[in-house]
Biotite code that builds the C-alpha atoms (Angstrom):
import biotite.structure as struc

atoms = struc.array([
    struc.Atom([-0.065, -0.042, 0.041], chain_id="A", res_id=1, res_name="MET", atom_name="CA", element="C"),
    struc.Atom([1.398, 3.338, -1.032], chain_id="A", res_id=2, res_name="THR", atom_name="CA", element="C"),
    struc.Atom([1.085, 6.191, 1.458], chain_id="A", res_id=3, res_name="LYS", atom_name="CA", element="C"),
    struc.Atom([-0.271, 9.574, 0.549], chain_id="A", res_id=4, res_name="LEU", atom_name="CA", element="C"),
    struc.Atom([1.129, 12.780, 2.080], chain_id="A", res_id=5, res_name="ILE", atom_name="CA", element="C"),
    struc.Atom([-1.328, 15.762, 1.783], chain_id="A", res_id=6, res_name="VAL", atom_name="CA", element="C"),
    struc.Atom([0.210, 19.357, 2.125], chain_id="A", res_id=7, res_name="PHE", atom_name="CA", element="C"),
    struc.Atom([-1.548, 22.612, 2.552], chain_id="A", res_id=8, res_name="ASP", atom_name="CA", element="C"),
    struc.Atom([-0.184, 25.110, 0.180], chain_id="A", res_id=9, res_name="LEU", atom_name="CA", element="C"),
    struc.Atom([-0.171, 28.625, 1.590], chain_id="A", res_id=10, res_name="ASP", atom_name="CA", element="C"),
    struc.Atom([1.909, 29.017, 4.662], chain_id="A", res_id=11, res_name="GLY", atom_name="CA", element="C"),
    struc.Atom([3.160, 25.220, 4.230], chain_id="A", res_id=12, res_name="THR", atom_name="CA", element="C"),
    struc.Atom([4.710, 24.860, 0.931], chain_id="A", res_id=13, res_name="LEU", atom_name="CA", element="C"),
    struc.Atom([4.804, 28.410, -0.326], chain_id="A", res_id=14, res_name="ILE", atom_name="CA", element="C"),
    struc.Atom([4.968, 31.883, 1.535], chain_id="A", res_id=15, res_name="ASN", atom_name="CA", element="C"),
    struc.Atom([2.259, 33.906, -0.076], chain_id="A", res_id=16, res_name="SER", atom_name="CA", element="C"),
    struc.Atom([1.391, 36.293, 2.793], chain_id="A", res_id=17, res_name="LEU", atom_name="CA", element="C"),
    struc.Atom([2.741, 39.455, 1.117], chain_id="A", res_id=18, res_name="GLU", atom_name="CA", element="C"),
    struc.Atom([0.740, 38.883, -2.160], chain_id="A", res_id=19, res_name="ASP", atom_name="CA", element="C"),
    struc.Atom([-2.293, 38.190, -0.035], chain_id="A", res_id=20, res_name="LEU", atom_name="CA", element="C"),
    struc.Atom([-1.774, 41.251, 2.114], chain_id="A", res_id=21, res_name="ALA", atom_name="CA", element="C"),
    struc.Atom([-0.954, 43.598, -0.879], chain_id="A", res_id=22, res_name="ASP", atom_name="CA", element="C"),
    struc.Atom([-4.114, 42.343, -2.754], chain_id="A", res_id=23, res_name="SER", atom_name="CA", element="C"),
    struc.Atom([-6.354, 42.695, 0.378], chain_id="A", res_id=24, res_name="ALA", atom_name="CA", element="C"),
    struc.Atom([-4.932, 46.156, 1.244], chain_id="A", res_id=25, res_name="ASN", atom_name="CA", element="C"),
    struc.Atom([-5.463, 47.295, -2.412], chain_id="A", res_id=26, res_name="TRP", atom_name="CA", element="C"),
    struc.Atom([-9.095, 46.219, -2.183], chain_id="A", res_id=27, res_name="MET", atom_name="CA", element="C"),
    struc.Atom([-9.470, 47.929, 1.081], chain_id="A", res_id=28, res_name="LEU", atom_name="CA", element="C"),
    struc.Atom([-7.981, 51.153, -0.338], chain_id="A", res_id=29, res_name="MET", atom_name="CA", element="C"),
    struc.Atom([-10.472, 51.143, -3.241], chain_id="A", res_id=30, res_name="GLN", atom_name="CA", element="C"),
    struc.Atom([-13.255, 51.710, -0.741], chain_id="A", res_id=31, res_name="HIS", atom_name="CA", element="C"),
    struc.Atom([-11.409, 54.171, 1.560], chain_id="A", res_id=32, res_name="GLY", atom_name="CA", element="C"),
    struc.Atom([-11.214, 51.533, 4.352], chain_id="A", res_id=33, res_name="PHE", atom_name="CA", element="C"),
    struc.Atom([-8.203, 51.207, 6.636], chain_id="A", res_id=34, res_name="PRO", atom_name="CA", element="C"),
    struc.Atom([-5.508, 48.888, 5.638], chain_id="A", res_id=35, res_name="THR", atom_name="CA", element="C"),
    struc.Atom([-3.328, 46.325, 7.707], chain_id="A", res_id=36, res_name="HIS", atom_name="CA", element="C"),
    struc.Atom([0.168, 45.622, 8.257], chain_id="A", res_id=37, res_name="PRO", atom_name="CA", element="C"),
    struc.Atom([1.528, 42.540, 6.377], chain_id="A", res_id=38, res_name="VAL", atom_name="CA", element="C"),
    struc.Atom([2.238, 40.618, 9.605], chain_id="A", res_id=39, res_name="ASP", atom_name="CA", element="C"),
    struc.Atom([-1.442, 41.285, 10.698], chain_id="A", res_id=40, res_name="ALA", atom_name="CA", element="C"),
    struc.Atom([-2.518, 38.964, 7.795], chain_id="A", res_id=41, res_name="TYR", atom_name="CA", element="C"),
    struc.Atom([-1.112, 36.038, 9.711], chain_id="A", res_id=42, res_name="ARG", atom_name="CA", element="C"),
    struc.Atom([-4.004, 36.218, 11.919], chain_id="A", res_id=43, res_name="TYR", atom_name="CA", element="C"),
    struc.Atom([-6.468, 37.010, 9.230], chain_id="A", res_id=44, res_name="PHE", atom_name="CA", element="C"),
    struc.Atom([-5.688, 34.016, 6.816], chain_id="A", res_id=45, res_name="VAL", atom_name="CA", element="C"),
    struc.Atom([-6.450, 30.352, 7.266], chain_id="A", res_id=46, res_name="GLY", atom_name="CA", element="C"),
    struc.Atom([-10.250, 29.807, 6.664], chain_id="A", res_id=47, res_name="ASP", atom_name="CA", element="C"),
    struc.Atom([-10.703, 30.634, 3.093], chain_id="A", res_id=48, res_name="GLY", atom_name="CA", element="C"),
    struc.Atom([-10.988, 33.934, 1.150], chain_id="A", res_id=49, res_name="MET", atom_name="CA", element="C"),
    struc.Atom([-14.383, 34.816, 2.310], chain_id="A", res_id=50, res_name="ARG", atom_name="CA", element="C"),
    struc.Atom([-13.388, 34.721, 6.078], chain_id="A", res_id=51, res_name="LYS", atom_name="CA", element="C"),
    struc.Atom([-10.127, 36.623, 5.295], chain_id="A", res_id=52, res_name="LEU", atom_name="CA", element="C"),
    struc.Atom([-12.395, 39.509, 3.637], chain_id="A", res_id=53, res_name="ILE", atom_name="CA", element="C"),
    struc.Atom([-14.763, 39.300, 6.636], chain_id="A", res_id=54, res_name="GLU", atom_name="CA", element="C"),
    struc.Atom([-11.973, 39.610, 9.103], chain_id="A", res_id=55, res_name="ARG", atom_name="CA", element="C"),
    struc.Atom([-10.208, 42.633, 7.371], chain_id="A", res_id=56, res_name="ILE", atom_name="CA", element="C"),
    struc.Atom([-13.299, 44.735, 6.759], chain_id="A", res_id=57, res_name="LEU", atom_name="CA", element="C"),
    struc.Atom([-14.261, 47.319, 9.381], chain_id="A", res_id=58, res_name="PRO", atom_name="CA", element="C"),
    struc.Atom([-16.862, 45.916, 11.659], chain_id="A", res_id=59, res_name="PRO", atom_name="CA", element="C"),
    struc.Atom([-19.587, 48.211, 10.322], chain_id="A", res_id=60, res_name="GLU", atom_name="CA", element="C"),
    struc.Atom([-18.905, 46.961, 6.786], chain_id="A", res_id=61, res_name="GLU", atom_name="CA", element="C"),
    struc.Atom([-19.188, 43.210, 7.546], chain_id="A", res_id=62, res_name="ARG", atom_name="CA", element="C"),
    struc.Atom([-22.502, 42.381, 5.833], chain_id="A", res_id=63, res_name="ASN", atom_name="CA", element="C"),
    struc.Atom([-22.939, 39.904, 3.102], chain_id="A", res_id=64, res_name="GLU", atom_name="CA", element="C"),
    struc.Atom([-23.310, 42.213, 0.107], chain_id="A", res_id=65, res_name="LYS", atom_name="CA", element="C"),
    struc.Atom([-20.179, 44.085, 1.042], chain_id="A", res_id=66, res_name="GLN", atom_name="CA", element="C"),
    struc.Atom([-18.163, 40.939, 1.836], chain_id="A", res_id=67, res_name="ILE", atom_name="CA", element="C"),
    struc.Atom([-19.097, 39.321, -1.575], chain_id="A", res_id=68, res_name="GLU", atom_name="CA", element="C"),
    struc.Atom([-18.492, 42.554, -3.398], chain_id="A", res_id=69, res_name="ARG", atom_name="CA", element="C"),
    struc.Atom([-15.059, 42.856, -1.747], chain_id="A", res_id=70, res_name="CYS", atom_name="CA", element="C"),
    struc.Atom([-14.281, 39.194, -2.180], chain_id="A", res_id=71, res_name="LYS", atom_name="CA", element="C"),
    struc.Atom([-14.725, 39.426, -5.946], chain_id="A", res_id=72, res_name="ALA", atom_name="CA", element="C"),
    struc.Atom([-12.582, 42.649, -6.048], chain_id="A", res_id=73, res_name="GLU", atom_name="CA", element="C"),
    struc.Atom([-9.874, 40.899, -4.077], chain_id="A", res_id=74, res_name="PHE", atom_name="CA", element="C"),
    struc.Atom([-9.965, 37.705, -6.192], chain_id="A", res_id=75, res_name="ILE", atom_name="CA", element="C"),
    struc.Atom([-9.813, 39.768, -9.513], chain_id="A", res_id=76, res_name="ALA", atom_name="CA", element="C"),
    struc.Atom([-6.702, 41.724, -8.230], chain_id="A", res_id=77, res_name="TYR", atom_name="CA", element="C"),
    struc.Atom([-5.031, 38.741, -6.431], chain_id="A", res_id=78, res_name="TYR", atom_name="CA", element="C"),
    struc.Atom([-5.403, 36.589, -9.689], chain_id="A", res_id=79, res_name="THR", atom_name="CA", element="C"),
    struc.Atom([-3.123, 39.104, -11.473], chain_id="A", res_id=80, res_name="ILE", atom_name="CA", element="C"),
    struc.Atom([-0.776, 39.731, -8.534], chain_id="A", res_id=81, res_name="HIS", atom_name="CA", element="C"),
    struc.Atom([-0.538, 36.245, -6.753], chain_id="A", res_id=82, res_name="MET", atom_name="CA", element="C"),
    struc.Atom([3.082, 35.675, -7.971], chain_id="A", res_id=83, res_name="GLU", atom_name="CA", element="C"),
    struc.Atom([4.516, 39.105, -7.322], chain_id="A", res_id=84, res_name="ASP", atom_name="CA", element="C"),
    struc.Atom([6.189, 38.323, -4.054], chain_id="A", res_id=85, res_name="LYS", atom_name="CA", element="C"),
    struc.Atom([5.277, 34.520, -3.342], chain_id="A", res_id=86, res_name="THR", atom_name="CA", element="C"),
    struc.Atom([8.266, 32.220, -2.786], chain_id="A", res_id=87, res_name="VAL", atom_name="CA", element="C"),
    struc.Atom([8.806, 28.508, -2.013], chain_id="A", res_id=88, res_name="VAL", atom_name="CA", element="C"),
    struc.Atom([9.838, 27.902, 1.514], chain_id="A", res_id=89, res_name="TYR", atom_name="CA", element="C"),
    struc.Atom([13.483, 26.772, 1.799], chain_id="A", res_id=90, res_name="PRO", atom_name="CA", element="C"),
    struc.Atom([13.892, 22.992, 1.565], chain_id="A", res_id=91, res_name="GLY", atom_name="CA", element="C"),
    struc.Atom([10.424, 22.159, 0.174], chain_id="A", res_id=92, res_name="MET", atom_name="CA", element="C"),
    struc.Atom([11.484, 21.287, -3.351], chain_id="A", res_id=93, res_name="ILE", atom_name="CA", element="C"),
    struc.Atom([14.090, 18.961, -2.025], chain_id="A", res_id=94, res_name="GLU", atom_name="CA", element="C"),
    struc.Atom([11.660, 17.557, 0.490], chain_id="A", res_id=95, res_name="LEU", atom_name="CA", element="C"),
    struc.Atom([9.051, 16.817, -2.155], chain_id="A", res_id=96, res_name="LEU", atom_name="CA", element="C"),
    struc.Atom([11.634, 15.158, -4.562], chain_id="A", res_id=97, res_name="LYS", atom_name="CA", element="C"),
    struc.Atom([12.747, 13.040, -1.729], chain_id="A", res_id=98, res_name="GLU", atom_name="CA", element="C"),
    struc.Atom([9.354, 11.866, -0.902], chain_id="A", res_id=99, res_name="LEU", atom_name="CA", element="C"),
    struc.Atom([8.584, 10.968, -4.650], chain_id="A", res_id=100, res_name="LYS", atom_name="CA", element="C"),
    struc.Atom([11.926, 9.267, -4.863], chain_id="A", res_id=101, res_name="ASP", atom_name="CA", element="C"),
    struc.Atom([10.891, 7.086, -1.858], chain_id="A", res_id=102, res_name="ARG", atom_name="CA", element="C"),
    struc.Atom([7.704, 6.103, -3.738], chain_id="A", res_id=103, res_name="GLY", atom_name="CA", element="C"),
    struc.Atom([5.175, 8.078, -1.855], chain_id="A", res_id=104, res_name="LEU", atom_name="CA", element="C"),
    struc.Atom([2.438, 9.928, -3.245], chain_id="A", res_id=105, res_name="LYS", atom_name="CA", element="C"),
    struc.Atom([2.052, 13.630, -2.638], chain_id="A", res_id=106, res_name="ILE", atom_name="CA", element="C"),
    struc.Atom([-1.013, 15.819, -2.759], chain_id="A", res_id=107, res_name="ALA", atom_name="CA", element="C"),
    struc.Atom([-2.056, 19.531, -2.146], chain_id="A", res_id=108, res_name="VAL", atom_name="CA", element="C"),
    struc.Atom([-5.337, 20.527, -0.337], chain_id="A", res_id=109, res_name="ALA", atom_name="CA", element="C"),
    struc.Atom([-5.682, 24.214, -0.219], chain_id="A", res_id=110, res_name="THR", atom_name="CA", element="C"),
    struc.Atom([-8.368, 26.764, 0.468], chain_id="A", res_id=111, res_name="ASN", atom_name="CA", element="C"),
    struc.Atom([-6.978, 28.746, -2.456], chain_id="A", res_id=112, res_name="LYS", atom_name="CA", element="C"),
    struc.Atom([-9.549, 28.841, -5.338], chain_id="A", res_id=113, res_name="VAL", atom_name="CA", element="C"),
    struc.Atom([-9.247, 25.563, -7.240], chain_id="A", res_id=114, res_name="HIS", atom_name="CA", element="C"),
    struc.Atom([-8.456, 27.064, -10.686], chain_id="A", res_id=115, res_name="ILE", atom_name="CA", element="C"),
    struc.Atom([-5.346, 28.754, -9.282], chain_id="A", res_id=116, res_name="ALA", atom_name="CA", element="C"),
    struc.Atom([-3.734, 25.687, -7.891], chain_id="A", res_id=117, res_name="VAL", atom_name="CA", element="C"),
    struc.Atom([-2.454, 23.854, -10.862], chain_id="A", res_id=118, res_name="ALA", atom_name="CA", element="C"),
    struc.Atom([-0.676, 26.951, -12.473], chain_id="A", res_id=119, res_name="PRO", atom_name="CA", element="C"),
    struc.Atom([0.779, 27.835, -9.144], chain_id="A", res_id=120, res_name="LEU", atom_name="CA", element="C"),
    struc.Atom([1.983, 24.398, -8.634], chain_id="A", res_id=121, res_name="MET", atom_name="CA", element="C"),
    struc.Atom([3.432, 24.150, -12.101], chain_id="A", res_id=122, res_name="ALA", atom_name="CA", element="C"),
    struc.Atom([5.361, 27.595, -11.538], chain_id="A", res_id=123, res_name="LYS", atom_name="CA", element="C"),
    struc.Atom([6.663, 26.869, -8.032], chain_id="A", res_id=124, res_name="TYR", atom_name="CA", element="C"),
    struc.Atom([7.295, 23.073, -8.299], chain_id="A", res_id=125, res_name="PHE", atom_name="CA", element="C"),
    struc.Atom([8.283, 22.405, -11.772], chain_id="A", res_id=126, res_name="PRO", atom_name="CA", element="C"),
    struc.Atom([9.246, 18.800, -12.481], chain_id="A", res_id=127, res_name="GLY", atom_name="CA", element="C"),
    struc.Atom([7.474, 17.501, -9.309], chain_id="A", res_id=128, res_name="ILE", atom_name="CA", element="C"),
    struc.Atom([4.413, 15.461, -10.019], chain_id="A", res_id=129, res_name="ARG", atom_name="CA", element="C"),
    struc.Atom([1.817, 15.739, -7.517], chain_id="A", res_id=130, res_name="PHE", atom_name="CA", element="C"),
    struc.Atom([-0.747, 12.919, -7.423], chain_id="A", res_id=131, res_name="ASP", atom_name="CA", element="C"),
    struc.Atom([-3.566, 15.293, -6.698], chain_id="A", res_id=132, res_name="SER", atom_name="CA", element="C"),
    struc.Atom([-4.196, 18.960, -6.258], chain_id="A", res_id=133, res_name="MET", atom_name="CA", element="C"),
    struc.Atom([-7.340, 20.167, -4.879], chain_id="A", res_id=134, res_name="ILE", atom_name="CA", element="C"),
    struc.Atom([-8.552, 23.800, -4.099], chain_id="A", res_id=135, res_name="GLY", atom_name="CA", element="C"),
    struc.Atom([-11.613, 25.417, -2.897], chain_id="A", res_id=136, res_name="GLN", atom_name="CA", element="C"),
    struc.Atom([-14.605, 24.820, -4.828], chain_id="A", res_id=137, res_name="ARG", atom_name="CA", element="C"),
    struc.Atom([-18.227, 25.802, -4.566], chain_id="A", res_id=138, res_name="GLU", atom_name="CA", element="C"),
    struc.Atom([-20.303, 23.747, -2.302], chain_id="A", res_id=139, res_name="GLY", atom_name="CA", element="C"),
    struc.Atom([-17.269, 22.354, -0.502], chain_id="A", res_id=140, res_name="ILE", atom_name="CA", element="C"),
    struc.Atom([-16.569, 23.657, 3.006], chain_id="A", res_id=141, res_name="PRO", atom_name="CA", element="C"),
    struc.Atom([-13.297, 25.446, 3.464], chain_id="A", res_id=142, res_name="VAL", atom_name="CA", element="C"),
    struc.Atom([-10.502, 23.754, 5.660], chain_id="A", res_id=143, res_name="LYS", atom_name="CA", element="C"),
    struc.Atom([-10.215, 22.957, 8.569], chain_id="A", res_id=144, res_name="PRO", atom_name="CA", element="C"),
    struc.Atom([-13.419, 21.178, 7.634], chain_id="A", res_id=145, res_name="HIS", atom_name="CA", element="C"),
    struc.Atom([-12.334, 17.603, 6.415], chain_id="A", res_id=146, res_name="PRO", atom_name="CA", element="C"),
    struc.Atom([-14.525, 17.232, 3.493], chain_id="A", res_id=147, res_name="GLN", atom_name="CA", element="C"),
    struc.Atom([-11.701, 18.365, 1.053], chain_id="A", res_id=148, res_name="ILE", atom_name="CA", element="C"),
    struc.Atom([-9.823, 15.326, 2.100], chain_id="A", res_id=149, res_name="MET", atom_name="CA", element="C"),
    struc.Atom([-12.680, 12.922, 0.853], chain_id="A", res_id=150, res_name="TYR", atom_name="CA", element="C"),
    struc.Atom([-11.765, 13.723, -2.683], chain_id="A", res_id=151, res_name="ALA", atom_name="CA", element="C"),
    struc.Atom([-8.315, 11.898, -2.421], chain_id="A", res_id=152, res_name="PHE", atom_name="CA", element="C"),
])
C-alpha cells in the first residue's frame, strides 16, 4: 500500500502572505477602508477567502453584500498579482523530490481557489508530479473542515 502525504499550500509549501496582504490592502484602499500591516495578515488567513475578507473589513462593513463584493474585487486583483512576491519555503522542493523518490504519493489540499492551484504548482514546483491537487470549490466547506480530504 502506497502512502499519501497531503500538504497545505499557503503557509506550508509557499509563503504567499505578502501577495495576499498586498491584494487585500489594495481592495480596502479602493473603498477608503483602513489597511493592515502585512504581519497582521498571519491572523486573518487560514479559513478561506471569504473569511479573510470578513476579518479585514471594518466591523460596520461586515454584511453579506459588502463581503461578496469585496471578495470578488480581491480575487480579481489577486489573480493578477498572486505571484509578485510569493516564494517557496526553503527546502520544500528537495523534500518533495525525496518523498517522490521514496515512492510516496504527494498531494495538495488548499483553501486557495481551485482554478489557481495547478498554475501555481507548475510555476513553483516544476518537475514535481503531484498525485492530486485540490483547491476550494463551490459547495465544499473550507478547511479545516475535513470534506476536502474525501476527494483523495
